[in-house]
ChimeraX commands (.cxc) that place a marker at each C-alpha (Angstrom):
marker #1 position 0.00,0.00,0.00 radius 0.5
marker #1 position 1.35,3.41,-0.91 radius 0.5
marker #1 position 1.86,6.17,1.65 radius 0.5
marker #1 position -1.12,8.57,1.44 radius 0.5
marker #1 position 1.15,11.39,2.51 radius 0.5
marker #1 position 3.03,11.04,-0.78 radius 0.5
marker #1 position -0.03,12.42,-2.55 radius 0.5
marker #1 position 0.71,15.85,-1.04 radius 0.5
marker #1 position 4.03,15.84,-2.86 radius 0.5
marker #1 position 2.39,14.60,-6.04 radius 0.5
marker #1 position -0.24,17.35,-5.94 radius 0.5
marker #1 position 2.23,20.14,-5.28 radius 0.5
marker #1 position 4.62,19.04,-8.02 radius 0.5
marker #1 position 1.71,18.73,-10.48 radius 0.5
marker #1 position 0.73,22.32,-9.67 radius 0.5
marker #1 position 4.20,23.85,-9.57 radius 0.5
marker #1 position 5.95,21.86,-12.26 radius 0.5
marker #1 position 9.35,22.21,-10.57 radius 0.5
marker #1 position 10.93,20.41,-7.64 radius 0.5
marker #1 position 12.32,23.56,-6.01 radius 0.5
marker #1 position 8.99,25.40,-6.20 radius 0.5
marker #1 position 7.09,22.42,-4.79 radius 0.5
marker #1 position 9.67,21.96,-2.03 radius 0.5
marker #1 position 9.44,25.62,-1.05 radius 0.5
marker #1 position 5.67,25.36,-0.75 radius 0.5
marker #1 position 5.91,22.16,1.32 radius 0.5
marker #1 position 8.78,23.50,3.48 radius 0.5
marker #1 position 11.10,20.62,2.64 radius 0.5
marker #1 position 14.22,20.07,0.59 radius 0.5
marker #1 position 13.77,19.42,-3.15 radius 0.5
marker #1 position 15.46,16.03,-2.75 radius 0.5
marker #1 position 12.66,15.06,-0.37 radius 0.5
marker #1 position 10.07,15.86,-3.03 radius 0.5
marker #1 position 12.00,13.83,-5.60 radius 0.5
marker #1 position 12.33,10.89,-3.22 radius 0.5
marker #1 position 8.64,10.88,-2.28 radius 0.5
marker #1 position 7.56,11.03,-5.91 radius 0.5
marker #1 position 9.87,8.17,-6.76 radius 0.5
marker #1 position 8.44,6.13,-3.87 radius 0.5
marker #1 position 4.89,6.79,-5.03 radius 0.5
marker #1 position 5.75,5.77,-8.59 radius 0.5
marker #1 position 7.35,2.56,-7.32 radius 0.5
marker #1 position 4.33,1.67,-5.19 radius 0.5
marker #1 position 1.88,2.40,-8.01 radius 0.5
marker #1 position 4.16,0.83,-10.62 radius 0.5
marker #1 position 3.55,3.83,-12.89 radius 0.5
marker #1 position 5.51,6.83,-14.09 radius 0.5
marker #1 position 3.58,9.91,-13.01 radius 0.5
marker #1 position 5.74,12.69,-14.48 radius 0.5
marker #1 position 7.82,13.34,-17.55 radius 0.5
marker #1 position 10.81,15.59,-16.92 radius 0.5
marker #1 position 11.93,18.17,-19.46 radius 0.5
marker #1 position 13.91,21.44,-19.43 radius 0.5
marker #1 position 10.56,23.19,-18.83 radius 0.5
marker #1 position 9.90,21.17,-15.68 radius 0.5
marker #1 position 7.72,18.23,-14.68 radius 0.5
marker #1 position 4.64,17.39,-16.74 radius 0.5
marker #1 position 2.02,14.80,-15.83 radius 0.5
marker #1 position 1.96,11.57,-17.80 radius 0.5
marker #1 position -1.30,9.85,-18.71 radius 0.5
marker #1 position -1.06,7.91,-15.45 radius 0.5
marker #1 position -0.48,11.13,-13.54 radius 0.5
marker #1 position -3.49,12.72,-15.19 radius 0.5
marker #1 position -5.63,9.75,-14.12 radius 0.5
marker #1 position -4.37,9.98,-10.56 radius 0.5
marker #1 position -4.84,13.76,-10.26 radius 0.5
marker #1 position -8.63,13.96,-9.76 radius 0.5
marker #1 position -8.51,11.24,-7.09 radius 0.5
marker #1 position -5.72,13.05,-5.26 radius 0.5
marker #1 position -7.67,16.32,-5.51 radius 0.5
marker #1 position -10.74,14.62,-4.03 radius 0.5
marker #1 position -8.72,13.14,-1.17 radius 0.5
marker #1 position -7.27,16.56,-0.41 radius 0.5
marker #1 position -10.72,18.14,-0.39 radius 0.5
marker #1 position -12.10,15.38,1.85 radius 0.5
marker #1 position -9.16,15.78,4.22 radius 0.5
marker #1 position -9.81,19.50,4.56 radius 0.5
marker #1 position -13.52,18.88,5.06 radius 0.5
marker #1 position -12.82,16.25,7.72 radius 0.5
marker #1 position -10.57,18.64,9.64 radius 0.5
marker #1 position -13.19,21.35,9.51 radius 0.5
marker #1 position -16.02,19.09,10.68 radius 0.5
marker #1 position -14.13,17.35,13.48 radius 0.5
marker #1 position -12.12,20.27,14.81 radius 0.5
marker #1 position -14.89,22.81,14.40 radius 0.5
marker #1 position -12.41,25.18,12.76 radius 0.5
marker #1 position -12.75,26.88,9.41 radius 0.5
marker #1 position -10.04,25.89,6.97 radius 0.5
marker #1 position -8.84,28.82,4.90 radius 0.5
marker #1 position -8.98,28.39,1.15 radius 0.5
marker #1 position -5.43,27.86,-0.05 radius 0.5
marker #1 position -3.37,26.47,-2.88 radius 0.5
marker #1 position -2.58,27.33,-6.46 radius 0.5
marker #1 position -5.08,27.87,-9.28 radius 0.5
marker #1 position -3.86,28.25,-12.86 radius 0.5
marker #1 position -6.10,30.38,-15.06 radius 0.5
marker #1 position -5.81,30.58,-18.86 radius 0.5
marker #1 position -7.37,33.73,-20.30 radius 0.5
marker #1 position -7.27,35.78,-23.49 radius 0.5
marker #1 position -4.42,38.24,-23.30 radius 0.5
marker #1 position -6.44,41.48,-23.34 radius 0.5
marker #1 position -8.84,40.34,-20.63 radius 0.5
marker #1 position -6.04,39.07,-18.42 radius 0.5
marker #1 position -3.94,42.22,-18.67 radius 0.5
marker #1 position -6.63,44.90,-18.55 radius 0.5
marker #1 position -9.37,43.48,-16.34 radius 0.5
marker #1 position -8.25,40.53,-14.23 radius 0.5
marker #1 position -4.73,41.69,-13.33 radius 0.5
marker #1 position -6.07,45.13,-12.38 radius 0.5
marker #1 position -8.44,43.52,-9.86 radius 0.5
marker #1 position -6.02,41.15,-8.14 radius 0.5
marker #1 position -5.90,43.34,-5.05 radius 0.5
marker #1 position -9.57,42.67,-4.45 radius 0.5
marker #1 position -9.07,38.94,-4.96 radius 0.5
marker #1 position -6.10,38.87,-2.57 radius 0.5
marker #1 position -8.16,40.55,0.15 radius 0.5
marker #1 position -10.84,37.91,-0.24 radius 0.5
marker #1 position -8.52,34.89,-0.55 radius 0.5
marker #1 position -5.00,35.71,0.70 radius 0.5
marker #1 position -3.87,32.06,0.67 radius 0.5
marker #1 position -4.84,31.29,-2.91 radius 0.5
marker #1 position -2.03,31.79,-5.40 radius 0.5
marker #1 position -3.43,32.64,-8.82 radius 0.5
marker #1 position -1.30,31.88,-11.89 radius 0.5
marker #1 position -2.43,33.82,-14.94 radius 0.5
marker #1 position -1.68,32.43,-18.41 radius 0.5
marker #1 position -2.60,35.30,-20.74 radius 0.5
marker #1 position -2.38,34.18,-24.35 radius 0.5
marker #1 position -4.38,33.55,-27.52 radius 0.5
marker #1 position -4.03,29.80,-28.00 radius 0.5
marker #1 position -6.20,26.87,-27.03 radius 0.5
marker #1 position -5.51,25.43,-23.59 radius 0.5
marker #1 position -6.28,21.82,-22.70 radius 0.5
marker #1 position -8.01,21.39,-19.36 radius 0.5
marker #1 position -8.03,17.60,-19.79 radius 0.5
marker #1 position -4.21,17.65,-19.85 radius 0.5
marker #1 position -4.27,20.02,-16.88 radius 0.5
marker #1 position -2.47,22.81,-18.69 radius 0.5
marker #1 position -4.76,25.01,-16.60 radius 0.5
marker #1 position -7.42,24.55,-13.93 radius 0.5
marker #1 position -9.79,27.16,-15.37 radius 0.5
marker #1 position -10.00,28.73,-18.82 radius 0.5
marker #1 position -11.84,31.72,-20.17 radius 0.5
marker #1 position -12.59,31.07,-23.83 radius 0.5
marker #1 position -14.18,32.94,-26.72 radius 0.5
marker #1 position -16.81,30.26,-27.37 radius 0.5
marker #1 position -18.62,27.52,-25.51 radius 0.5
marker #1 position -16.67,24.25,-25.72 radius 0.5
marker #1 position -18.40,21.43,-27.56 radius 0.5
marker #1 position -16.29,18.50,-26.31 radius 0.5
marker #1 position -14.57,17.32,-23.16 radius 0.5
marker #1 position -15.55,16.68,-19.55 radius 0.5
marker #1 position -15.98,20.32,-18.72 radius 0.5
marker #1 position -18.55,22.65,-17.20 radius 0.5
marker #1 position -18.99,26.04,-18.85 radius 0.5
marker #1 position -21.08,29.16,-18.47 radius 0.5
marker #1 position -21.18,32.48,-20.26 radius 0.5
marker #1 position -19.46,35.32,-18.43 radius 0.5
marker #1 position -20.32,38.29,-20.62 radius 0.5
marker #1 position -20.45,39.85,-24.05 radius 0.5
marker #1 position -17.72,42.24,-25.14 radius 0.5
marker #1 position -17.23,44.56,-28.07 radius 0.5
marker #1 position -14.39,45.69,-30.29 radius 0.5
marker #1 position -14.47,48.94,-32.25 radius 0.5
marker #1 position -12.17,50.51,-34.79 radius 0.5
marker #1 position -9.74,52.95,-33.18 radius 0.5
marker #1 position -6.97,55.21,-34.30 radius 0.5
marker #1 position -4.44,57.35,-32.49 radius 0.5
marker #1 position -5.34,61.02,-32.58 radius 0.5
marker #1 position -1.98,61.75,-34.21 radius 0.5
marker #1 position -2.76,59.26,-36.99 radius 0.5
marker #1 position -6.24,60.66,-37.59 radius 0.5
marker #1 position -4.95,64.25,-37.65 radius 0.5
marker #1 position -2.50,63.59,-40.48 radius 0.5
marker #1 position -4.74,61.37,-42.64 radius 0.5
marker #1 position -7.91,62.14,-44.65 radius 0.5
marker #1 position -11.10,62.45,-42.61 radius 0.5
marker #1 position -13.19,59.31,-42.25 radius 0.5
marker #1 position -16.92,60.00,-42.50 radius 0.5
marker #1 position -18.10,56.77,-44.14 radius 0.5
marker #1 position -16.88,53.19,-44.59 radius 0.5
marker #1 position -15.69,53.80,-48.16 radius 0.5
marker #1 position -13.20,56.34,-46.81 radius 0.5
marker #1 position -11.25,53.52,-45.17 radius 0.5
marker #1 position -9.88,52.24,-48.47 radius 0.5
marker #1 position -6.96,54.66,-48.29 radius 0.5
marker #1 position -5.95,53.84,-44.69 radius 0.5
marker #1 position -3.52,51.45,-43.04 radius 0.5
marker #1 position -4.52,48.72,-40.62 radius 0.5
marker #1 position -3.10,46.54,-37.85 radius 0.5
marker #1 position -4.17,42.93,-37.36 radius 0.5
marker #1 position -3.23,39.34,-36.46 radius 0.5
marker #1 position -0.92,37.08,-38.46 radius 0.5
marker #1 position -3.43,35.12,-40.53 radius 0.5
marker #1 position -1.74,31.72,-40.61 radius 0.5
marker #1 position -0.99,31.80,-36.87 radius 0.5
marker #1 position -4.54,32.44,-35.70 radius 0.5
marker #1 position -5.70,29.37,-33.75 radius 0.5
marker #1 position -9.10,30.71,-32.72 radius 0.5
marker #1 position -11.66,31.53,-35.43 radius 0.5
marker #1 position -13.17,34.19,-33.14 radius 0.5
marker #1 position -10.01,36.26,-33.66 radius 0.5
marker #1 position -10.66,36.59,-37.38 radius 0.5
marker #1 position -12.67,39.78,-37.49 radius 0.5
marker #1 position -10.95,42.55,-39.46 radius 0.5
marker #1 position -11.98,41.13,-42.85 radius 0.5
marker #1 position -15.56,40.91,-41.57 radius 0.5
marker #1 position -15.90,44.67,-41.29 radius 0.5
marker #1 position -13.31,46.07,-43.73 radius 0.5
marker #1 position -13.15,44.91,-47.34 radius 0.5
marker #1 position -9.57,44.15,-48.42 radius 0.5
marker #1 position -7.88,46.12,-45.61 radius 0.5
marker #1 position -4.36,47.37,-46.28 radius 0.5
marker #1 position -2.58,45.74,-43.32 radius 0.5
marker #1 position 0.86,47.20,-42.59 radius 0.5
marker #1 position 1.59,45.51,-39.26 radius 0.5
marker #1 position 0.63,42.09,-37.89 radius 0.5
marker #1 position 1.22,40.43,-34.54 radius 0.5
marker #1 position -0.09,37.49,-32.52 radius 0.5
marker #1 position 0.24,39.73,-29.47 radius 0.5
marker #1 position -2.69,41.99,-28.57 radius 0.5
marker #1 position -0.52,44.43,-26.66 radius 0.5
marker #1 position 1.84,44.73,-29.64 radius 0.5
marker #1 position -1.15,45.62,-31.83 radius 0.5
marker #1 position -2.36,48.08,-29.23 radius 0.5
marker #1 position 1.02,49.79,-28.91 radius 0.5
marker #1 position 1.40,49.97,-32.69 radius 0.5
marker #1 position -1.99,51.67,-32.85 radius 0.5
marker #1 position -0.85,54.18,-30.24 radius 0.5
marker #1 position 2.28,54.79,-32.32 radius 0.5
marker #1 position 0.07,55.86,-35.25 radius 0.5
marker #1 position 1.02,52.92,-37.47 radius 0.5
marker #1 position -2.58,52.40,-38.54 radius 0.5
marker #1 position -6.15,51.73,-37.47 radius 0.5
marker #1 position -7.02,48.67,-35.43 radius 0.5
marker #1 position -9.99,46.81,-33.98 radius 0.5
marker #1 position -9.47,47.12,-30.24 radius 0.5
marker #1 position -11.41,45.88,-27.21 radius 0.5
marker #1 position -13.59,48.68,-25.85 radius 0.5
marker #1 position -12.50,47.88,-22.31 radius 0.5
marker #1 position -8.93,48.70,-23.37 radius 0.5
marker #1 position -9.39,51.68,-25.66 radius 0.5
marker #1 position -12.30,53.60,-24.18 radius 0.5
marker #1 position -10.28,54.64,-21.15 radius 0.5
marker #1 position -7.24,55.72,-23.19 radius 0.5
marker #1 position -7.48,59.40,-24.22 radius 0.5
marker #1 position -4.84,58.85,-26.91 radius 0.5
marker #1 position -7.28,56.79,-29.00 radius 0.5
marker #1 position -10.48,57.79,-30.78 radius 0.5
marker #1 position -13.20,55.49,-32.16 radius 0.5
marker #1 position -13.74,55.51,-35.92 radius 0.5
marker #1 position -17.32,55.14,-37.20 radius 0.5
marker #1 position -18.39,53.49,-33.92 radius 0.5
marker #1 position -22.03,53.16,-35.00 radius 0.5
marker #1 position -21.08,51.34,-38.20 radius 0.5
marker #1 position -17.98,49.30,-37.37 radius 0.5
marker #1 position -17.93,46.99,-34.37 radius 0.5
marker #1 position -17.55,43.31,-33.53 radius 0.5
marker #1 position -19.37,41.55,-30.67 radius 0.5
marker #1 position -17.87,38.49,-29.01 radius 0.5
marker #1 position -18.38,36.41,-25.85 radius 0.5
marker #1 position -16.30,35.21,-22.91 radius 0.5
marker #1 position -17.04,31.78,-21.43 radius 0.5
marker #1 position -15.69,30.33,-18.20 radius 0.5
marker #1 position -14.69,26.67,-18.50 radius 0.5
marker #1 position -13.60,24.32,-15.72 radius 0.5
marker #1 position -12.91,20.59,-15.75 radius 0.5
marker #1 position -15.76,18.74,-14.04 radius 0.5
marker #1 position -13.31,17.00,-11.68 radius 0.5
marker #1 position -12.27,20.40,-10.29 radius 0.5
marker #1 position -15.58,22.23,-10.29 radius 0.5
marker #1 position -16.20,21.69,-6.58 radius 0.5
marker #1 position -12.60,21.99,-5.37 radius 0.5
marker #1 position -12.88,24.90,-2.95 radius 0.5
marker #1 position -10.06,27.10,-4.26 radius 0.5
marker #1 position -11.15,26.57,-7.88 radius 0.5
marker #1 position -14.73,27.37,-6.98 radius 0.5
marker #1 position -13.58,30.57,-5.24 radius 0.5
marker #1 position -11.80,31.75,-8.39 radius 0.5
marker #1 position -14.80,30.86,-10.58 radius 0.5
marker #1 position -17.13,32.86,-8.33 radius 0.5
marker #1 position -14.78,35.85,-8.29 radius 0.5
marker #1 position -14.41,35.94,-12.07 radius 0.5
marker #1 position -18.14,35.55,-12.64 radius 0.5
marker #1 position -18.93,38.50,-10.37 radius 0.5
marker #1 position -16.04,40.59,-11.73 radius 0.5
marker #1 position -17.24,40.37,-15.32 radius 0.5
marker #1 position -20.81,41.05,-14.22 radius 0.5
marker #1 position -19.66,44.20,-12.42 radius 0.5
marker #1 position -17.77,45.36,-15.53 radius 0.5
marker #1 position -20.62,44.75,-17.97 radius 0.5
marker #1 position -20.87,48.33,-19.26 radius 0.5
marker #1 position -17.14,48.63,-19.77 radius 0.5
marker #1 position -16.94,45.29,-21.59 radius 0.5
marker #1 position -19.63,46.21,-24.10 radius 0.5
marker #1 position -18.39,49.77,-24.63 radius 0.5
marker #1 position -21.18,51.67,-22.92 radius 0.5
marker #1 position -18.74,53.91,-21.06 radius 0.5
marker link #1:1,2 radius 0.2
marker link #1:2,3 radius 0.2
marker link #1:3,4 radius 0.2
marker link #1:4,5 radius 0.2
marker link #1:5,6 radius 0.2
marker link #1:6,7 radius 0.2
marker link #1:7,8 radius 0.2
marker link #1:8,9 radius 0.2
marker link #1:9,10 radius 0.2
marker link #1:10,11 radius 0.2
marker link #1:11,12 radius 0.2
marker link #1:12,13 radius 0.2
marker link #1:13,14 radius 0.2
marker link #1:14,15 radius 0.2
marker link #1:15,16 radius 0.2
marker link #1:16,17 radius 0.2
marker link #1:17,18 radius 0.2
marker link #1:18,19 radius 0.2
marker link #1:19,20 radius 0.2
marker link #1:20,21 radius 0.2
marker link #1:21,22 radius 0.2
marker link #1:22,23 radius 0.2
marker link #1:23,24 radius 0.2
marker link #1:24,25 radius 0.2
marker link #1:25,26 radius 0.2
marker link #1:26,27 radius 0.2
marker link #1:27,28 radius 0.2
marker link #1:28,29 radius 0.2
marker link #1:29,30 radius 0.2
marker link #1:30,31 radius 0.2
marker link #1:31,32 radius 0.2
marker link #1:32,33 radius 0.2
marker link #1:33,34 radius 0.2
marker link #1:34,35 radius 0.2
marker link #1:35,36 radius 0.2
marker link #1:36,37 radius 0.2
marker link #1:37,38 radius 0.2
marker link #1:38,39 radius 0.2
marker link #1:39,40 radius 0.2
marker link #1:40,41 radius 0.2
marker link #1:41,42 radius 0.2
marker link #1:42,43 radius 0.2
marker link #1:43,44 radius 0.2
marker link #1:44,45 radius 0.2
marker link #1:45,46 radius 0.2
marker link #1:46,47 radius 0.2
marker link #1:47,48 radius 0.2
marker link #1:48,49 radius 0.2
marker link #1:49,50 radius 0.2
marker link #1:50,51 radius 0.2
marker link #1:51,52 radius 0.2
marker link #1:52,53 radius 0.2
marker link #1:53,54 radius 0.2
marker link #1:54,55 radius 0.2
marker link #1:55,56 radius 0.2
marker link #1:56,57 radius 0.2
marker link #1:57,58 radius 0.2
marker link #1:58,59 radius 0.2
marker link #1:59,60 radius 0.2
marker link #1:60,61 radius 0.2
marker link #1:61,62 radius 0.2
marker link #1:62,63 radius 0.2
marker link #1:63,64 radius 0.2
marker link #1:64,65 radius 0.2
marker link #1:65,66 radius 0.2
marker link #1:66,67 radius 0.2
marker link #1:67,68 radius 0.2
marker link #1:68,69 radius 0.2
marker link #1:69,70 radius 0.2
marker link #1:70,71 radius 0.2
marker link #1:71,72 radius 0.2
marker link #1:72,73 radius 0.2
marker link #1:73,74 radius 0.2
marker link #1:74,75 radius 0.2
marker link #1:75,76 radius 0.2
marker link #1:76,77 radius 0.2
marker link #1:77,78 radius 0.2
marker link #1:78,79 radius 0.2
marker link #1:79,80 radius 0.2
marker link #1:80,81 radius 0.2
marker link #1:81,82 radius 0.2
marker link #1:82,83 radius 0.2
marker link #1:83,84 radius 0.2
marker link #1:84,85 radius 0.2
marker link #1:85,86 radius 0.2
marker link #1:86,87 radius 0.2
marker link #1:87,88 radius 0.2
marker link #1:88,89 radius 0.2
marker link #1:89,90 radius 0.2
marker link #1:90,91 radius 0.2
marker link #1:91,92 radius 0.2
marker link #1:92,93 radius 0.2
marker link #1:93,94 radius 0.2
marker link #1:94,95 radius 0.2
marker link #1:95,96 radius 0.2
marker link #1:96,97 radius 0.2
marker link #1:97,98 radius 0.2
marker link #1:98,99 radius 0.2
marker link #1:99,100 radius 0.2
marker link #1:100,101 radius 0.2
marker link #1:101,102 radius 0.2
marker link #1:102,103 radius 0.2
marker link #1:103,104 radius 0.2
marker link #1:104,105 radius 0.2
marker link #1:105,106 radius 0.2
marker link #1:106,107 radius 0.2
marker link #1:107,108 radius 0.2
marker link #1:108,109 radius 0.2
marker link #1:109,110 radius 0.2
marker link #1:110,111 radius 0.2
marker link #1:111,112 radius 0.2
marker link #1:112,113 radius 0.2
marker link #1:113,114 radius 0.2
marker link #1:114,115 radius 0.2
marker link #1:115,116 radius 0.2
marker link #1:116,117 radius 0.2
marker link #1:117,118 radius 0.2
marker link #1:118,119 radius 0.2
marker link #1:119,120 radius 0.2
marker link #1:120,121 radius 0.2
marker link #1:121,122 radius 0.2
marker link #1:122,123 radius 0.2
marker link #1:123,124 radius 0.2
marker link #1:124,125 radius 0.2
marker link #1:125,126 radius 0.2
marker link #1:126,127 radius 0.2
marker link #1:127,128 radius 0.2
marker link #1:128,129 radius 0.2
marker link #1:129,130 radius 0.2
marker link #1:130,131 radius 0.2
marker link #1:131,132 radius 0.2
marker link #1:132,133 radius 0.2
marker link #1:133,134 radius 0.2
marker link #1:134,135 radius 0.2
marker link #1:135,136 radius 0.2
marker link #1:136,137 radius 0.2
marker link #1:137,138 radius 0.2
marker link #1:138,139 radius 0.2
marker link #1:139,140 radius 0.2
marker link #1:140,141 radius 0.2
marker link #1:141,142 radius 0.2
marker link #1:142,143 radius 0.2
marker link #1:143,144 radius 0.2
marker link #1:144,145 radius 0.2
marker link #1:145,146 radius 0.2
marker link #1:146,147 radius 0.2
marker link #1:147,148 radius 0.2
marker link #1:148,149 radius 0.2
marker link #1:149,150 radius 0.2
marker link #1:150,151 radius 0.2
marker link #1:151,152 radius 0.2
marker link #1:152,153 radius 0.2
marker link #1:153,154 radius 0.2
marker link #1:154,155 radius 0.2
marker link #1:155,156 radius 0.2
marker link #1:156,157 radius 0.2
marker link #1:157,158 radius 0.2
marker link #1:158,159 radius 0.2
marker link #1:159,160 radius 0.2
marker link #1:160,161 radius 0.2
marker link #1:161,162 radius 0.2
marker link #1:162,163 radius 0.2
marker link #1:163,164 radius 0.2
marker link #1:164,165 radius 0.2
marker link #1:165,166 radius 0.2
marker link #1:166,167 radius 0.2
marker link #1:167,168 radius 0.2
marker link #1:168,169 radius 0.2
marker link #1:169,170 radius 0.2
marker link #1:170,171 radius 0.2
marker link #1:171,172 radius 0.2
marker link #1:172,173 radius 0.2
marker link #1:173,174 radius 0.2
marker link #1:174,175 radius 0.2
marker link #1:175,176 radius 0.2
marker link #1:176,177 radius 0.2
marker link #1:177,178 radius 0.2
marker link #1:178,179 radius 0.2
marker link #1:179,180 radius 0.2
marker link #1:180,181 radius 0.2
marker link #1:181,182 radius 0.2
marker link #1:182,183 radius 0.2
marker link #1:183,184 radius 0.2
marker link #1:184,185 radius 0.2
marker link #1:185,186 radius 0.2
marker link #1:186,187 radius 0.2
marker link #1:187,188 radius 0.2
marker link #1:188,189 radius 0.2
marker link #1:189,190 radius 0.2
marker link #1:190,191 radius 0.2
marker link #1:191,192 radius 0.2
marker link #1:192,193 radius 0.2
marker link #1:193,194 radius 0.2
marker link #1:194,195 radius 0.2
marker link #1:195,196 radius 0.2
marker link #1:196,197 radius 0.2
marker link #1:197,198 radius 0.2
marker link #1:198,199 radius 0.2
marker link #1:199,200 radius 0.2
marker link #1:200,201 radius 0.2
marker link #1:201,202 radius 0.2
marker link #1:202,203 radius 0.2
marker link #1:203,204 radius 0.2
marker link #1:204,205 radius 0.2
marker link #1:205,206 radius 0.2
marker link #1:206,207 radius 0.2
marker link #1:207,208 radius 0.2
marker link #1:208,209 radius 0.2
marker link #1:209,210 radius 0.2
marker link #1:210,211 radius 0.2
marker link #1:211,212 radius 0.2
marker link #1:212,213 radius 0.2
marker link #1:213,214 radius 0.2
marker link #1:214,215 radius 0.2
marker link #1:215,216 radius 0.2
marker link #1:216,217 radius 0.2
marker link #1:217,218 radius 0.2
marker link #1:218,219 radius 0.2
marker link #1:219,220 radius 0.2
marker link #1:220,221 radius 0.2
marker link #1:221,222 radius 0.2
marker link #1:222,223 radius 0.2
marker link #1:223,224 radius 0.2
marker link #1:224,225 radius 0.2
marker link #1:225,226 radius 0.2
marker link #1:226,227 radius 0.2
marker link #1:227,228 radius 0.2
marker link #1:228,229 radius 0.2
marker link #1:229,230 radius 0.2
marker link #1:230,231 radius 0.2
marker link #1:231,232 radius 0.2
marker link #1:232,233 radius 0.2
marker link #1:233,234 radius 0.2
marker link #1:234,235 radius 0.2
marker link #1:235,236 radius 0.2
marker link #1:236,237 radius 0.2
marker link #1:237,238 radius 0.2
marker link #1:238,239 radius 0.2
marker link #1:239,240 radius 0.2
marker link #1:240,241 radius 0.2
marker link #1:241,242 radius 0.2
marker link #1:242,243 radius 0.2
marker link #1:243,244 radius 0.2
marker link #1:244,245 radius 0.2
marker link #1:245,246 radius 0.2
marker link #1:246,247 radius 0.2
marker link #1:247,248 radius 0.2
marker link #1:248,249 radius 0.2
marker link #1:249,250 radius 0.2
marker link #1:250,251 radius 0.2
marker link #1:251,252 radius 0.2
marker link #1:252,253 radius 0.2
marker link #1:253,254 radius 0.2
marker link #1:254,255 radius 0.2
marker link #1:255,256 radius 0.2
marker link #1:256,257 radius 0.2
marker link #1:257,258 radius 0.2
marker link #1:258,259 radius 0.2
marker link #1:259,260 radius 0.2
marker link #1:260,261 radius 0.2
marker link #1:261,262 radius 0.2
marker link #1:262,263 radius 0.2
marker link #1:263,264 radius 0.2
marker link #1:264,265 radius 0.2
marker link #1:265,266 radius 0.2
marker link #1:266,267 radius 0.2
marker link #1:267,268 radius 0.2
marker link #1:268,269 radius 0.2
marker link #1:269,270 radius 0.2
marker link #1:270,271 radius 0.2
marker link #1:271,272 radius 0.2
marker link #1:272,273 radius 0.2
marker link #1:273,274 radius 0.2
marker link #1:274,275 radius 0.2
marker link #1:275,276 radius 0.2
marker link #1:276,277 radius 0.2
marker link #1:277,278 radius 0.2
marker link #1:278,279 radius 0.2
marker link #1:279,280 radius 0.2
marker link #1:280,281 radius 0.2
marker link #1:281,282 radius 0.2
marker link #1:282,283 radius 0.2
marker link #1:283,284 radius 0.2
marker link #1:284,285 radius 0.2
marker link #1:285,286 radius 0.2
marker link #1:286,287 radius 0.2
marker link #1:287,288 radius 0.2
marker link #1:288,289 radius 0.2
marker link #1:289,290 radius 0.2
marker link #1:290,291 radius 0.2
marker link #1:291,292 radius 0.2
marker link #1:292,293 radius 0.2
marker link #1:293,294 radius 0.2
marker link #1:294,295 radius 0.2
marker link #1:295,296 radius 0.2
marker link #1:296,297 radius 0.2
marker link #1:297,298 radius 0.2
view
């Protein structure tokens, strides 16, 4: 029979991905973590991690073990609370995968509020524009641009959001006035790199501008944003980013806009893990509170 205590080491290494980080969290030496993982693998007769220069990644066996270990951890905390009569503080690490713009401009700016509510939860923010696999535990929670159609996940819509066409005031001052859509034919644009777009929801410039003259492309939203500020060209920008920046002005806002959605997705095995649930609740309320900003009403 394996030592149940070894599951603590397994869980922490699965969340941290590195021996030193897991050891620091567990207040032990990294060799202790390595030894306990090796002992658990020997007892289970299964390799639980693959090691690479990027750290430790769960194998298929590790992925199968993870939900059981999570449940045992949750039951252990619940047992302590019931028997001792003491409230256990929510703690641990939650990895959140979000679109870059939302992560940088909304979630990161509200981390102080989250920390006050849950000081012992460490939130890891993966802000990027690629698909993230919850089944492979690349993240615990994901915010996506569409409702998932496959996988053992639970999802709900967080909010709608809007993008409008913006230009830097310096750009608009030195280029011909834009009073109708046809006037855009002589202007420069900023967009994504077509063949590197993984998410179809990010293909929107061609939907509103016919044959746009794109002079700068990037997979990075902040690079597009900064290029727009530098008067390189016009760009479709999230209202929650641009509307509060006095350096940018909307162009034909009643005629040119794109509406999209944000969905919160969590693996069903983690939905009722306390720290994951706390993050889900916080994000749901946060996006509800920012509804007007997300849709460009302010």
